[in-house]
N, C-alpha and C positions, 0 to 999 in steps of 0.2 A: 505494499500500496505506499502512496506516494505520502512522505513527510514534511510537514511543515513548520515555520518558527513562529512560535505564538509568545505574550506576556502576559500575566497574569497580575492582577493590583491585588493590595491590602494593604489594609490603616495599620498605623502603627502600631506596633508588638505584639503582629499577627501571622509576620514570615514563617516564622517558626509552623507555627501550628497549620499553615496554608502550606507549606512544604512537605508536613507528616503527609495530610490528604492525597499532594498530589503521588509520596510515593504509596500510597494505600491504593490509590488507580492506577497502577503498574506505569508511570511515566519516569521514566529513569533520567533520559537526556534534561538537565535541570539546570540552570545558575542564579543563584539570589544576587541581588541586585537592592539598592536601596527604594524600596517601595513597590517593588515588584521582583517576579521570577520567573526565568524564561525559560522555556524549555522548547525541544523540537519532539512532534507526535504526528499521529493524524487530524482529522479532520474530526474522527468521530473518539479521539481524546479531548480536542478540543469543545465539542459540545459534550462530554461527561465533565468537564470540570465547570460549564455551566449548568451542569442540570444538578452536582451532585455537592460540589464546593459550598461549605457552612459559613467560609469568612471571605472568599474574593471576594472582590466590589467588582471588578472587569475581566472580561478577556479579548485581548485584541490579538489579531493577524499582521503582523508589518505586510505592507507591499511593496512599499520603495522607502528610498534613503538619500538623501541631497542637500548642499549646501543650499542655506536661507540667510543672505545677511541682512536681503533689505526684502522690503514687499514682495515688491517687484520679480526677485527672483524665488519668493515661496508661489506667487501666482504663474509663474510661468512654470515650475516643476509641478504643481498640480494642476495644470493646463495640459501638459503633456502626458498626464495617465493616462490610462485606457479605462477610463471610468464606466465604457460601454460593456465590458467583459465582468462588470459588476450590477447594473441595474438601466434598466431601459428610461428612456428621457421623458415620456408621455405617461401622464398619470398614477406620477409614481415621486416619493418623499424623499427628503434627505435631513440631516442635523449634520453640527459640525462641531466637536470640542475640540481647544486648542488651550493650549499651555505652554507658558518659556521659563527655559530657568537658564543664567547667565550667557543671553542672547540679544543682540540689537533691538530684536523686534519683541518689543516688553509687551505693549499693548494688546490684552485675549480677545480684547472682541472685537479690533480692528484688523488683526489677524486673522479671528473666525471668519472674519466677513472677504478677508482676499483669498481665503480657499476655495468658501460659497461660488464665490466670484468664476475662480478658476477652474472649477467641475462645469458650474453653470452654462458658463460659455463653451467649451468644450461640446456641449451636448449643440447649443444654440447654434454650432456653426456647421456640426456634424449634421443634423435633422430639422431643424428648426425649432424643434420642441424644447423644454426642458423641464425638469423635475421643480415641485415645490418645496418651501420647508416644513418641516413640522419638528418642531421643537420636545413634542411627549414623545412619541412612538412611530420616528421615521423609518420608512421601508428600510432607509440605510444608515447608519450613524458612522461619521469619518472623525477619527481620533489623530488631529497632528499634534506630536511633541517635539518643540524647538529646543535643545541642548547643546550651545557652543555653537550655535549658531547652524548648526544641524539638525534638519526636519526628518523624523521618524512618521510615517502615515502609515494610519492600520487602519482595518473598518473592525470597527465594535461589534463582536458578535454578540456579547451579553446585550445590548441596543440600551439596557438603562440598569443601574446599579444592582447587580445581584442580591442584594440584602432585601431587594424589595420581594418577597416569595409569593403574592397573590392571598394572601387570607387575612391581610389587617382592613376590616371593614368597617372597625368601630377602633377610634385611638381614645387617649385621654393624655393631660398634659403632661409632661417630659417623658413621654414614652421611648423606652429603650429600643435601639435600632434593634434587627434580627440576625444582624454577622454578630454584632456583639452580643448579645444572650448567646451566642452559638460557643463565640469565643470564651467567654465566663466556663461554662458548662467543660468545656475541652479542657482548659485549666485546670479544674475539679476534678477531671480524670473520670465525669458520668458514663461516657459510652461504655469505658470497663468495669463500670460500679454498676450499670443499669443490666450488664451482662448477668454479672454475681447477681443478683434479683435483690441489690437495693429499692430503696423508694425514694422519694424526692419529695419535698416541699415547699411550696414558694408563699410566706405568710404574708408579702406585701408585693402581690402579683399585678395590679394597674390592669392593664388591656391581655394580660398571659401570656406577653412575650416569651418569658423564660422557660412555664410548664410546655408551651406550645413543642417550642425548639427540643425541651428535654424529652419530651413525646417522639416527636421526628426521628430522633438519634437511635431512643431505645429499641423503637419499631421500624429500623432502617427505613425509612422516607426520605426520599430524594427531597431536598429541601427548596429545590426548582418545578415540582411536581406539578402547582396548580399554578403554574407562571403562564399564561395564555403568550406572553411575548417576549421573543430572544432576537437579538440585532439581525439573527442569520437566516430567518424565516421567507424574509422576502429577497434575500441576497440572490444573485443568477449563479453564485456558483456554490450551494447548497445542498445537502447530499442529506436528501429526503429521507432515504432506505435508512439512513445509517439512524438516523434520529426517530426514528419509529422502533425501530430496534431497540433501543436508549430507550425509548418510553415505556414499554413492552416492557424489560427488564424492571424498570422500576417500581410497574403497577404490581408485578411479582413478588418482587419484593416486598412492597410494601403491604401487599395481604399477607405475606409471611411471616413478615415483623411484627404484626401488631398482636398476634398470637404469643408473643414471649412480650409483651408490653407490661414493665410491673408499676406498682402504684406511683402514683404520680398525684398531687393535691395542690392547687392553691388557693387561697384566701386573700380577701382586702375587706378594709374596714367601711370603703366607698360602695354603697351600692350600685353605682355608675357604673366603676371601676371594673367589678363581678359583671355584669350588663355586656360591658365591652370585652372583654375576659370570653364568654358564652359562645356572644356573638365571631368573635373568630374563632374559636374553638369548633362551632358550627359549618363555619366557610373551610377548614381543613379537612375538616368528616372526623374530627374526636370530640364530640358532644358528649358522643358514649361511653367513653373511656377514661375520658380526665374531669373529674370534678375540680370547681371552682365554685365557691361559697361564701356567703356575708361573713366575713369573721375578724376580732377584733384580735389582734396580738397576742392579747392574753389571754384569749381562750383556747388557744391551740394545741395547750397539754392536755386537754378533754381529749382530746380526738388519738395519744398516745398508744395508745389500746386497740385500736384496727388499723395502727401502721406496721410495718417490717420494725424487727429489732436493730437493724441497722439501715440507714440513709440518711440523706444528702439535704441539709434545708442551704437553700439558695436564693438568694435579694439580693433587690436594688434598693436600697433606703433611701430616703429623702435626702437630698441634698441642699445645705444652707445654699448653695449654689442657684438654687431653682426652687425648690421648696421648702418649707421647715423652716425653722430659724437653728440657728448654730448654737445658741448659747442651751437651745432647751433637747437638743438632738439627742447628746449625751445620755440621756434617761432611755429614748428609743433601743441606742446598743445596748448597755445594759440588760434592760427588759429581753430583749431576744439573747444573750447569752445567759441568763438565768433560765429560761424555758428551755434551752439546748440542755441545760447542764439536770437540770431537774427531771424534764420530761422524753430527753433524747440522747442519752446519753452518751450510748454508740453512734451516734448520727455526726456526721462531719458539717464544716458551714464554710460556705463560700459567698461571698459576697464584693460589689462594687462599689466603691466609696471615691470621693475628691478630697473627703481628709481623713489622713489614714490614721491618722491622732485617735479619732474618734475611735478606731476598731479596738483600743485598747479598753473599751468601759465595757466591753463582751465580757473581759475576762477569761476568754480564752485562748488556747497558744495558736500560735501562726506559725505554718511551715512552709508557706510559700506566698510570695506576694510578685505581683506580675503587672505591668505599667499598660492599659490600653485608655483610648478619648474617648467620651463618648460626645461628642458630636468635638466642641472647641473647649470642652473641660477636661483638665488631664487627670485622669485616676488610676488607684490601683486597685488589682483585685485582688481579695485578701484572703488565701484558705486555711483553715482554721483543723485543726485534730479534733477527733472525737473525744470529750472528756474522759472516756470510760467505754473504751470498745469492747468488743467481744468477740471470744475466739473464734468461734461459726458465726463469723458475721455476714457472711456472705449469703445463706441460706436463710430464708422469711421462714416464721414457723408455719406450721400446719394450720393452724388457727385463723392467721393473721391471713393465708390465701382463701381458707374459705367464706372468712368473715366479707373479705374485698370480691370473692365473684357475689355472695349474696347480696352485697351492695347494690352490685351491678344490675343484676339481674331485676333488684325492685325498684332500682329509681332509672332506667332505661329503656328505652326500645329496643324490640329486638333486633332492627335492622336499619340499618342508615337508608332514605328512602332518595336521595341527592344524585344518584347514579341514574342512567334511565337502561333500561333492558331492552336487548336488542329481539326482534319480530320472530325467533327460535323461540326463547327463552320458555315460552310456554311449553311446547314440546318436554323439554327437558327438565320443567316442574312436573308435569303428568308425571311422566316415567319416573321420576324420584317418590310420586305420592302411591304409585302403582306398587313399588320395590317394598316401599315402608308396610304396606299392609302386607304385602305377602312376607317378607322375610320378616319385619318386627313381629307377628303372631309366631311365626316358624321359631324365633328367637327366645321368645317368653318359654313358650313348651320346651327347648331344652335348655332352659334353665342358664342364658347365658347372653350378658349385656355387651359382648363386642360382638360384631360379624362385620362383614360387607357388605353393603348398603347399593352398590354402586360401582360399577366399572367400564367406564367408556360405552358402556350401551349404546349411545348419540356418536357418532363418529366425529359431530361438531364438538363434543363434550367431552372431551377427553383427560379424564379424573380419576383416579380409583377414591370412592367413599367407604372409610369406615367408622362406625357406629362405636364409640366406649363411653355406655351410661347415658350421660348428657351432657357427654363431649364430643367432638366431630375431628378426625383427621382426616385431611383432602391434600391428596398428591395429584399434583399437574404432572400429564406426561411429557416430554419437551416437545413443542413442536416441530414438525417438519420444516426446513427454509424457507420450502417452497408456501407455506402457509403466509398469509397477512401478518403481519406483526398488530397490526391495528383489530383487524378481527378474531383474531386470536384471544388479544389481551380481553375484548369487549363481552369472549363468549366465558374468561375468565370471570370476571364481573358479573355475569350475570348467573354464574355459579354459586359467588360468597354473598349474594343479593336475595339467591332462592332458598340457599338450604337453610338458613336463622326461621324462614317462614314458612317450608314443608314438614319440615323436624322441632319447630317448635321451642329453639333454642335459641341463647344470645349470641349475639357476634362475635362476643369476644370468648367464647367457651370454642370457639373454632379454630384450627391449628393449620397452616397450609404449608406444602413444600413442594419444590420441585425436583421430580423422581425423572431421571435420565441416569444413563449405562453407567456403571460405580464400577471405579478398579480396586483391588488390594482393599489397603484402608478403611478406604473412603465409605466405605458400607458400614464402616460403623463410626464415621466421623461427629464429632460434637460439634452441633449448630450454635448454642449458647449452653449457658447454665443457669437458668431458670430454676433449676432443682425442684419445680412444681409436681410434683407425682399426683397422681390420683390412683384410688384405689378400685379395679373392675373385678367382677365374677363370671367364671366361665366354669360351670360344670360343676357347680356348687365349689368350687375353690377360687382362690382371692389372688389378684398380682397386682404387683405394683406398674403403672405404666406411665409414660413420660412423652406429650405429644410433641414438645417444643425443643429440645436439646439436641439430640440424634436423628439423623434419618429416620431409622425404622422405632417402633414406640415402646420397646421391650416384651412383645406379647406376639409371635405369626401367628396369625388368624386361620392363614390355610393350610397348617399344620395341627391342629386343631383333634380333627378323627385320629390322626398319628398319636397325638397325647393320649387319646382316651383308651386305644389299643394299648397302649404301653401300662395305663393305670389300668388295665382289667388284668395283663399276664406277669404283673411285677411282683403278686406274692408269694413270700418266702424266697425271693430269689436278690441276687447281689444286682445290683443295677448301675452302669457303665453309662454318664454324658457327656461324650466329646465334642470338643467345640459349641460349649452347653449354652453360651451367648446368657439369658439370665434366669438358668434352670427350671423354665415352666414344664419340660417333660421332666424333670427331677422331682420337679410336685408331685406331680400324677403319679409317678413311680411309688415317692414315700407316702402320698395318701392313699397307695391302691396295696400297700403292707408287704413291699419290698426290705427283704432282709436286711439291705444296707444297700447305700449309695454314694458313688464318687461321681464329681461333677470337677470335669477339668476346662478349663480357658485358660488364654493368655493375658485376658484383661482382668487387673485388679476391680476395675469401677463393674464389670458383670457377674464377676465373683460372687463380690459385697452386695450386689443387686439379687441373685439368687439366692444368698444362704437369707437376705428379709424374704424372700417370697415363700420360702421356706416356712420363716418365724413366721409371719402372716395368718399361714394353718398350722400353728400349734406345730412344728416338724423341724424339733431342733434339737434333737438328740444326737450323743456322740457317735451314734454308727452314720450320720450324714458328715462326707468327706469332704471337703474344696480345694482344689491341687491350680495352686497357678503355675502352667507351662505351656512351653509349645507342644500343642498335640502330637505331631508329630515325634517331636525329637521324646516325649513322651512314651508314645506308641513302643518306639524303638528297644526304651529300657525295660519297658512292661513284658519284652520277647523271652525275657530273663527269668521275671517276676512268680513263684508260684500262685498267682490271685485271678481268680479266673469268674465270669462274670456269665449269670442265667439270663441276663436282658441288654442290651444296647444299642444305643440310639445315636446314629452319625448323620451329623447333617452338618459337613465342610461347608467354605467359601467357596466359590467359584473358582477366586482365582485371589492372590495374597503375594505381598512381597512387604508384609510389613518388615519395619525398622527391627524388628524383635524376631524375626525370623533369616536364615541364613538361607538364601537360593529364593527363588521363583517356585510357588505352588498354582497348578494347574490342575483343576478336577478333571477335566477331560485325562488328559495328558497322566497324570499320578493314581486316580482311583484303584487301578488294578493292585498298587503293592499299599494303599491306603486299607484298602479290603480286605487283603489278605493278613496284613497284619495285625487289625482288629478284628479278623476271625479268630485268630490264633487265642485271642483271649477267652473266646465263648467255652462253656462247660458242655459236653456231651448233648447236652440238649437245650443247650442256648441258642437264642435265637438275636439277628444282629437285623433291628430297621435303621435299612441305608435312604436317604434321600436328598437330593441337590435339587437348586432352583436355574439350574444352565440348561435353557432352552432348548437347544441341540447337541445333546448331552444325549449319548449310544454308549449303552454299559454290553462290557467287552467279556461277556460270558465265556469265550472262547479260554482266555488267558486265568477264565478264574474257575476251571471246570474242574477243577475236586470240591467246589460246595453248590450246595443245594440255593439255589433263585427263582424267588418268584416276585413277579412286578404286580404291587396293589395300588398302582396310583391311582386308578380309576376307584379303590374301594377309600383311597383317603382321600378322596375330593370331597373338601365339604356342599351341601345344596347351595353356597352363597358366591361359591366360588365357580360353582357349575360354567358360566359363559368363560371362562377363561380355563380352561383343560390342563393348558401348560408352566400353570401354576407353580408348579412342583411336579417330580418324579418319584417312586416311591417302590421299596421293594424289602421283601425280607430275606435273611441269608443264613441258612446253618449249615454248621458240617456234616 
């Protein structure tokens, strides 16, 4: 792909944050200068910065560089540029931003006028037509920076300052700009803390800028997702396909990220401020996710029990410069410090102030200060340590999670109504209703609250929908590149709007993930660390699941019948579970009366999960062992051990190149040696259940001719997976 040079500008103090953002976007060829960062990349890279940067002000694409010691030289240099490559003359608009530094042309307004004249005169001479001027939202915004009499001419791809997110429909006195709110949160490490499940409170939220920016960060919502204007949209060299791809990706990330949104609350002593904040939350589509209440500062301790143990108090207190009386403000800071120390002792605090000495009245311990400008006012962002941090501060208590869920259910509507559904949405809704009526009755009869409700039944709606009690797990299959990105995201919007209506669950109870072909350890990749587990029931047994943090939930629904078979055959037998994942098969075996169970997996996380699943069902005896090991290495060692097993479950990954394994494992290539080693551990009458979800897998029975092999794939296919018979293959193997 063709690469270009770009310049990204930001406010004082924000360049390090911007540099980190660019690195996270995969932009590597960067150079930091005073007030900006230059980088080399594709147009898609530049669009990504426009859409995703939370602290950038403008994204510029330089197109020319020439000497301009006089206004005539400036005019001629502009006139000679091929503006017809960038915009048409008739029916279009332009605007010019002109800045000068250490140059002979120092009158910026006159400099802008001469630039405009050069562009307009070129078009007049060529076509007799000319573009008009629109200072608000022009079709093309031209940026000219004159430094040491050298003019750098750029196309402003942002069009207007990127801090204008498009959600501020109501404002309040002395509002905090969006990019500054984002910088405050980034300085406070909020993106990392949000992934750990910390809560956030802004007790002086004004029009809600901090809580909105905090929610957008935590839910992975692009800051530019609501903007309907960028400087590149009417530019003749605009790459529409790249922009559509980026917008579709952002929509998917938003849907998925909302499921991981931690508890965020705002409040203000002004009723008008609360009204403004709620109007802005509604505009960005977060009114049913974030609470902002009319509340005096001193009332916040009463909310402590409904919030996580650990969190971040972040606020923009009044300044003597704009609001409040400096001589009285120290009481406000003192009150804030007392509230945190007494009611929120494990919470950090971050604030922005123009008077750093006022911060001392909080009585809190400072661990970082960063200078930023709030408009023309030089300020400091001050970060304070938690007075009494807790050791397990990353994990909210279950009680808090449950309370928060109940609160959302009671106080919000089930879904947002601001996204228009497509003409095909009714077909999807009808199919979902039909499946729910049919499978819901079947699930209740079979004492399970976890089942697949829908699996790409309609080609246009390529998602898998799994029900887990009153929660829903949605996986979107990656659409082919031939599918129009706008159409694909409209279908996804339909899905996320209709599910709450048909299933009568709050939108906050729906988790979305993009399902695509996984390699190696990606299949177990952690997506976050909310650690908000749910308890679900299957066949009268209980299991912990997690809908948000990993690609899979902790319970493979398609193995339900296989697990039941294991439970029915486990009585008085030693049971071995290899590549055990979260140990659901072990639970069935133990509940079925197994003499002993051995659960082997390479992951400490999943072994602990397996042990917790067992404990959830009262299966805590010493006869149940948990071994952390590379299963292949463990099998090789076990060949020499005397221990044999009457029942074994073997469900290996299709492919793995884990850093904790030597070499690469491929189930098709390596299944013969794997099965032979495992079968060697069977007792004389023992049975091995072998399963794989590799769709093109072929069992090499000739190479396994010493074993009795019977395929039971059809017999282990649950009713809710009948439309997808290749979901897995399964065999019983004995000696």
